N, CA, C and O atoms as a GROMACS GRO file, in nm:
protein
  328
    1UNK      N    1  -1.622  -1.695   0.823
    1UNK     CA    2  -1.739  -1.619   0.858
    1UNK      C    3  -1.708  -1.534   0.980
    1UNK      O    4  -1.641  -1.580   1.073
    2UNK      N    5  -1.756  -1.414   0.981
    2UNK     CA    6  -1.739  -1.324   1.096
    2UNK      C    7  -1.875  -1.261   1.125
    2UNK      O    8  -1.898  -1.144   1.095
    3UNK      N    9  -1.965  -1.340   1.185
    3UNK     CA   10  -2.101  -1.289   1.207
    3UNK      C   11  -2.109  -1.194   1.325
    3UNK      O   12  -2.028  -1.198   1.418
    4UNK      N   13  -2.208  -1.108   1.319
    4UNK     CA   14  -2.244  -1.021   1.430
    4UNK      C   15  -2.392  -1.041   1.455
    4UNK      O   16  -2.473  -1.036   1.362
    5UNK      N   17  -2.427  -1.064   1.578
    5UNK     CA   18  -2.566  -1.091   1.613
    5UNK      C   19  -2.619  -0.980   1.702
    5UNK      O   20  -2.545  -0.919   1.779
    6UNK      N   21  -2.748  -0.957   1.690
    6UNK     CA   22  -2.815  -0.857   1.773
    6UNK      C   23  -2.949  -0.916   1.815
    6UNK      O   24  -3.020  -0.977   1.734
    7UNK      N   25  -2.983  -0.897   1.940
    7UNK     CA   26  -3.112  -0.943   1.990
    7UNK      C   27  -3.183  -0.824   2.053
    7UNK      O   28  -3.127  -0.753   2.136
    8UNK      N   29  -3.306  -0.804   2.012
    8UNK     CA   30  -3.390  -0.700   2.070
    8UNK      C   31  -3.453  -0.758   2.196
    8UNK      O   32  -3.535  -0.849   2.188
    9UNK      N   33  -3.415  -0.706   2.311
    9UNK     CA   34  -3.462  -0.762   2.438
    9UNK      C   35  -3.613  -0.747   2.457
    9UNK      O   36  -3.671  -0.815   2.541
   10UNK      N   37  -3.675  -0.660   2.380
   10UNK     CA   38  -3.819  -0.644   2.392
   10UNK      C   39  -3.896  -0.736   2.297
   10UNK      O   40  -4.019  -0.734   2.295
   11UNK      N   41  -3.824  -0.815   2.220
   11UNK     CA   42  -3.886  -0.902   2.120
   11UNK      C   43  -3.895  -1.045   2.172
   11UNK      O   44  -3.815  -1.131   2.134
   12UNK      N   45  -3.991  -1.070   2.258
   12UNK     CA   46  -4.014  -1.205   2.306
   12UNK      C   47  -3.933  -1.240   2.429
   12UNK      O   48  -3.848  -1.163   2.474
   13UNK      N   49  -3.960  -1.359   2.482
   13UNK     CA   50  -3.892  -1.402   2.605
   13UNK      C   51  -3.751  -1.455   2.577
   13UNK      O   52  -3.720  -1.497   2.466
   14UNK      N   53  -3.670  -1.453   2.679
   14UNK     CA   54  -3.535  -1.513   2.678
   14UNK      C   55  -3.447  -1.469   2.562
   14UNK      O   56  -3.401  -1.553   2.485
   15UNK      N   57  -3.424  -1.339   2.547
   15UNK     CA   58  -3.344  -1.294   2.433
   15UNK      C   59  -3.202  -1.350   2.432
   15UNK      O   60  -3.149  -1.379   2.325
   16UNK      N   61  -3.140  -1.366   2.547
   16UNK     CA   62  -3.004  -1.418   2.548
   16UNK      C   63  -3.000  -1.565   2.512
   16UNK      O   64  -2.904  -1.611   2.450
   17UNK      N   65  -3.102  -1.640   2.549
   17UNK     CA   66  -3.110  -1.780   2.507
   17UNK      C   67  -3.123  -1.790   2.355
   17UNK      O   68  -3.060  -1.874   2.292
   18UNK      N   69  -3.206  -1.704   2.297
   18UNK     CA   70  -3.222  -1.703   2.151
   18UNK      C   71  -3.091  -1.666   2.084
   18UNK      O   72  -3.053  -1.726   1.983
   19UNK      N   73  -3.022  -1.569   2.139
   19UNK     CA   74  -2.893  -1.528   2.083
   19UNK      C   75  -2.794  -1.643   2.088
   19UNK      O   76  -2.726  -1.672   1.989
   20UNK      N   77  -2.784  -1.709   2.201
   20UNK     CA   78  -2.692  -1.822   2.216
   20UNK      C   79  -2.723  -1.932   2.114
   20UNK      O   80  -2.632  -1.987   2.052
   21UNK      N   81  -2.850  -1.965   2.097
   21UNK     CA   82  -2.888  -2.068   2.000
   21UNK      C   83  -2.854  -2.027   1.858
   21UNK      O   84  -2.812  -2.110   1.777
   22UNK      N   85  -2.871  -1.899   1.825
   22UNK     CA   86  -2.839  -1.851   1.690
   22UNK      C   87  -2.690  -1.860   1.663
   22UNK      O   88  -2.649  -1.902   1.555
   23UNK      N   89  -2.609  -1.821   1.760
   23UNK     CA   90  -2.464  -1.830   1.742
   23UNK      C   91  -2.423  -1.977   1.731
   23UNK      O   92  -2.343  -2.012   1.644
   24UNK      N   93  -2.477  -2.061   1.818
   24UNK     CA   94  -2.444  -2.202   1.815
   24UNK      C   95  -2.479  -2.264   1.680
   24UNK      O   96  -2.401  -2.341   1.624
   25UNK      N   97  -2.595  -2.231   1.628
   25UNK     CA   98  -2.636  -2.286   1.498
   25UNK      C   99  -2.544  -2.236   1.386
   25UNK      O  100  -2.512  -2.313   1.295
   26UNK      N  101  -2.503  -2.111   1.391
   26UNK     CA  102  -2.415  -2.059   1.286
   26UNK      C  103  -2.279  -2.128   1.291
   26UNK      O  104  -2.219  -2.154   1.187
   27UNK      N  105  -2.229  -2.156   1.412
   27UNK     CA  106  -2.102  -2.228   1.425
   27UNK      C  107  -2.116  -2.367   1.367
   27UNK      O  108  -2.030  -2.411   1.290
   28UNK      N  109  -2.222  -2.436   1.403
   28UNK     CA  110  -2.243  -2.573   1.354
   28UNK      C  111  -2.252  -2.576   1.201
   28UNK      O  112  -2.191  -2.661   1.137
   29UNK      N  113  -2.326  -2.485   1.143
   29UNK     CA  114  -2.342  -2.481   0.997
   29UNK      C  115  -2.208  -2.450   0.930
   29UNK      O  116  -2.172  -2.512   0.831
   30UNK      N  117  -2.135  -2.355   0.985
   30UNK     CA  118  -2.004  -2.320   0.927
   30UNK      C  119  -1.911  -2.441   0.928
   30UNK      O  120  -1.844  -2.468   0.828
   31UNK      N  121  -1.906  -2.514   1.039
   31UNK     CA  122  -1.819  -2.631   1.049
   31UNK      C  123  -1.866  -2.740   0.954
   31UNK      O  124  -1.784  -2.803   0.887
   32UNK      N  125  -1.997  -2.763   0.946
   32UNK     CA  126  -2.050  -2.864   0.855
   32UNK      C  127  -2.014  -2.833   0.709
   32UNK      O  128  -1.999  -2.924   0.628
   33UNK      N  129  -2.001  -2.704   0.678
   33UNK     CA  130  -1.968  -2.664   0.541
   33UNK      C  131  -1.817  -2.658   0.519
   33UNK      O  132  -1.772  -2.619   0.411
   34UNK      N  133  -1.738  -2.698   0.620
   34UNK     CA  134  -1.593  -2.700   0.605
   34UNK      C  135  -1.527  -2.570   0.645
   34UNK      O  136  -1.408  -2.551   0.620
   35UNK      N  137  -1.600  -2.482   0.706
   35UNK     CA  138  -1.545  -2.353   0.745
   35UNK      C  139  -1.530  -2.341   0.895
   35UNK      O  140  -1.518  -2.441   0.967
   36UNK      N  141  -1.531  -2.220   0.941
   36UNK     CA  142  -1.515  -2.191   1.083
   36UNK      C  143  -1.578  -2.056   1.114
   36UNK      O  144  -1.625  -1.986   1.024
   37UNK      N  145  -1.579  -2.021   1.238
   37UNK     CA  146  -1.618  -1.888   1.284
   37UNK      C  147  -1.490  -1.822   1.333
   37UNK      O  148  -1.411  -1.886   1.402
   38UNK      N  149  -1.470  -1.699   1.299
   38UNK     CA  150  -1.344  -1.633   1.333
   38UNK      C  151  -1.326  -1.618   1.484
   38UNK      O  152  -1.422  -1.612   1.560
   39UNK      N  153  -1.202  -1.614   1.522
   39UNK     CA  154  -1.162  -1.586   1.659
   39UNK      C  155  -1.034  -1.506   1.656
   39UNK      O  156  -0.938  -1.540   1.725
   40UNK      N  157  -1.033  -1.401   1.577
   40UNK     CA  158  -0.908  -1.330   1.548
   40UNK      C  159  -0.850  -1.258   1.668
   40UNK      O  160  -0.736  -1.213   1.662
   41UNK      N  161  -0.923  -1.246   1.776
   41UNK     CA  162  -0.869  -1.183   1.897
   41UNK      C  163  -0.838  -1.289   2.001
   41UNK      O  164  -0.831  -1.259   2.120
   42UNK      N  165  -0.821  -1.410   1.957
   42UNK     CA  166  -0.802  -1.522   2.047
   42UNK      C  167  -0.937  -1.583   2.079
   42UNK      O  168  -1.038  -1.513   2.086
   43UNK      N  169  -0.938  -1.712   2.097
   43UNK     CA  170  -1.063  -1.778   2.135
   43UNK      C  171  -1.088  -1.742   2.279
   43UNK      O  172  -1.008  -1.774   2.367
   44UNK      N  173  -1.198  -1.674   2.302
   44UNK     CA  174  -1.215  -1.621   2.436
   44UNK      C  175  -1.342  -1.654   2.506
   44UNK      O  176  -1.347  -1.748   2.586
   45UNK      N  177  -1.445  -1.579   2.480
   45UNK     CA  178  -1.562  -1.586   2.564
   45UNK      C  179  -1.673  -1.673   2.508
   45UNK      O  180  -1.739  -1.743   2.585
   46UNK      N  181  -1.695  -1.672   2.380
   46UNK     CA  182  -1.808  -1.743   2.323
   46UNK      C  183  -1.762  -1.864   2.244
   46UNK      O  184  -1.811  -1.975   2.267
   47UNK      N  185  -1.672  -1.845   2.151
   47UNK     CA  186  -1.632  -1.955   2.062
   47UNK      C  187  -1.569  -2.072   2.138
   47UNK      O  188  -1.572  -2.184   2.089
   48UNK      N  189  -1.513  -2.047   2.253
   48UNK     CA  190  -1.447  -2.154   2.328
   48UNK      C  191  -1.541  -2.270   2.358
   48UNK      O  192  -1.496  -2.384   2.367
   49UNK      N  193  -1.669  -2.242   2.372
   49UNK     CA  194  -1.766  -2.348   2.401
   49UNK      C  195  -1.776  -2.448   2.286
   49UNK      O  196  -1.810  -2.565   2.308
   50UNK      N  197  -1.747  -2.404   2.166
   50UNK     CA  198  -1.764  -2.490   2.049
   50UNK      C  199  -1.632  -2.530   1.985
   50UNK      O  200  -1.631  -2.599   1.883
   51UNK      N  201  -1.522  -2.488   2.041
   51UNK     CA  202  -1.392  -2.519   1.983
   51UNK      C  203  -1.369  -2.670   1.967
   51UNK      O  204  -1.313  -2.712   1.866
   52UNK      N  205  -1.412  -2.753   2.064
   52UNK     CA  206  -1.393  -2.898   2.046
   52UNK      C  207  -1.472  -2.956   1.928
   52UNK      O  208  -1.439  -3.065   1.883
   53UNK      N  209  -1.573  -2.889   1.879
   53UNK     CA  210  -1.646  -2.935   1.759
   53UNK      C  211  -1.554  -2.930   1.638
   53UNK      O  212  -1.569  -3.007   1.543
   54UNK      N  213  -1.461  -2.837   1.643
   54UNK     CA  214  -1.378  -2.805   1.526
   54UNK      C  215  -1.237  -2.861   1.537
   54UNK      O  216  -1.177  -2.896   1.436
   55UNK      N  217  -1.184  -2.869   1.659
   55UNK     CA  218  -1.045  -2.907   1.675
   55UNK      C  219  -1.032  -3.018   1.780
   55UNK      O  220  -1.107  -3.021   1.878
   56UNK      N  221  -0.936  -3.106   1.759
   56UNK     CA  222  -0.914  -3.216   1.853
   56UNK      C  223  -0.853  -3.164   1.982
   56UNK      O  224  -0.802  -3.052   1.989
   57UNK      N  225  -0.859  -3.247   2.085
   57UNK     CA  226  -0.797  -3.213   2.213
   57UNK      C  227  -0.648  -3.187   2.196
   57UNK      O  228  -0.592  -3.099   2.262
   58UNK      N  229  -0.584  -3.264   2.107
   58UNK     CA  230  -0.440  -3.248   2.085
   58UNK      C  231  -0.409  -3.111   2.024
   58UNK      O  232  -0.311  -3.046   2.061
   59UNK      N  233  -0.492  -3.067   1.930
   59UNK     CA  234  -0.470  -2.936   1.867
   59UNK      C  235  -0.492  -2.825   1.969
   59UNK      O  236  -0.416  -2.728   1.974
   60UNK      N  237  -0.596  -2.837   2.049
   60UNK     CA  238  -0.623  -2.735   2.150
   60UNK      C  239  -0.508  -2.729   2.251
   60UNK      O  240  -0.466  -2.620   2.291
   61UNK      N  241  -0.457  -2.845   2.292
   61UNK     CA  242  -0.344  -2.849   2.385
   61UNK      C  243  -0.221  -2.783   2.322
   61UNK      O  244  -0.149  -2.709   2.389
   62UNK      N  245  -0.196  -2.810   2.195
   62UNK     CA  246  -0.084  -2.748   2.125
   62UNK      C  247  -0.100  -2.596   2.121
   62UNK      O  248  -0.002  -2.524   2.141
   63UNK      N  249  -0.220  -2.548   2.096
   63UNK     CA  250  -0.245  -2.403   2.095
   63UNK      C  251  -0.214  -2.342   2.231
   63UNK      O  252  -0.155  -2.234   2.239
   64UNK      N  253  -0.253  -2.410   2.338
   64UNK     CA  254  -0.222  -2.361   2.473
   64UNK      C  255  -0.071  -2.356   2.496
   64UNK      O  256  -0.021  -2.262   2.557
   65UNK      N  257  -0.001  -2.457   2.449
   65UNK     CA  258   0.145  -2.460   2.466
   65UNK      C  259   0.212  -2.346   2.389
   65UNK      O  260   0.303  -2.282   2.440
   66UNK      N  261   0.166  -2.322   2.268
   66UNK     CA  262   0.222  -2.212   2.188
   66UNK      C  263   0.194  -2.079   2.256
   66UNK      O  264   0.283  -1.994   2.266
   67UNK      N  265   0.071  -2.062   2.302
   67UNK     CA  266   0.035  -1.939   2.375
   67UNK      C  267   0.126  -1.922   2.496
   67UNK      O  268   0.173  -1.811   2.523
   68UNK      N  269   0.152  -2.032   2.570
   68UNK     CA  270   0.238  -2.025   2.686
   68UNK      C  271   0.381  -1.986   2.653
   68UNK      O  272   0.446  -1.914   2.729
   69UNK      N  273   0.431  -2.034   2.539
   69UNK     CA  274   0.566  -1.999   2.497
   69UNK      C  275   0.577  -1.853   2.453
   69UNK      O  276   0.675  -1.786   2.485
   70UNK      N  277   0.477  -1.805   2.382
   70UNK     CA  278   0.480  -1.669   2.329
   70UNK      C  279   0.436  -1.564   2.432
   70UNK      O  280   0.471  -1.446   2.419
   71UNK      N  281   0.362  -1.607   2.532
   71UNK     CA  282   0.307  -1.514   2.630
   71UNK      C  283   0.310  -1.578   2.769
   71UNK      O  284   0.205  -1.605   2.828
   72UNK      N  285   0.430  -1.604   2.823
   72UNK     CA  286   0.441  -1.678   2.949
   72UNK      C  287   0.378  -1.607   3.068
   72UNK      O  288   0.343  -1.672   3.167
   73UNK      N  289   0.364  -1.476   3.062
   73UNK     CA  290   0.304  -1.404   3.175
   73UNK      C  291   0.156  -1.372   3.150
   73UNK      O  292   0.092  -1.304   3.230
   74UNK      N  293   0.103  -1.422   3.039
   74UNK     CA  294  -0.040  -1.409   3.006
   74UNK      C  295  -0.087  -1.263   3.006
   74UNK      O  296  -0.191  -1.230   3.063
   75UNK      N  297  -0.008  -1.177   2.940
   75UNK     CA  298  -0.049  -1.037   2.931
   75UNK      C  299  -0.122  -1.005   2.800
   75UNK      O  300  -0.183  -0.900   2.787
   76UNK      N  301  -0.114  -1.096   2.704
   76UNK     CA  302  -0.183  -1.077   2.576
   76UNK      C  303  -0.316  -1.147   2.582
   76UNK      O  304  -0.322  -1.270   2.593
   77UNK      N  305  -0.423  -1.073   2.576
   77UNK     CA  306  -0.559  -1.128   2.587
   77UNK      C  307  -0.579  -1.209   2.714
   77UNK      O  308  -0.620  -1.325   2.708
   78UNK      N  309  -0.550  -1.149   2.828
   78UNK     CA  310  -0.566  -1.225   2.953
   78UNK      C  311  -0.712  -1.264   2.974
   78UNK      O  312  -0.803  -1.189   2.940
   79UNK      N  313  -0.730  -1.381   3.031
   79UNK     CA  314  -0.865  -1.428   3.060
   79UNK      C  315  -0.932  -1.499   2.944
   79UNK      O  316  -1.043  -1.550   2.959
   80UNK      N  317  -0.867  -1.504   2.829
   80UNK     CA  318  -0.925  -1.573   2.713
   80UNK      C  319  -0.888  -1.720   2.719
   80UNK      O  320  -0.794  -1.759   2.789
   81UNK      N  321  -0.962  -1.801   2.646
   81UNK     CA  322  -0.938  -1.946   2.648
   81UNK      C  323  -0.804  -1.980   2.586
   81UNK      O  324  -0.731  -2.065   2.637
   82UNK      N  325  -0.770  -1.915   2.476
   82UNK     CA  326  -0.641  -1.938   2.408
   82UNK      C  327  -0.584  -1.803   2.370
   82UNK      O  328  -0.475  -1.796   2.312
   0.00000   0.00000   0.00000
């Protein structure tokens, strides 16, 4: 799944909270159905919060190690979680 969400800031209170809940629910449903939410540019700003729902600590650690080997100076997607 590669969802795109939009929130109209004039449509009710707390638009960013509503957006966060919608994304969180879509991630949970995708995982429950055996799928995932894409992170094709590296897990960075949003999906990182839910990555442990989908992957074990060992897998996440392995991903960090691979990233470190392939990008030791962190010039590819700097500031991203993986």
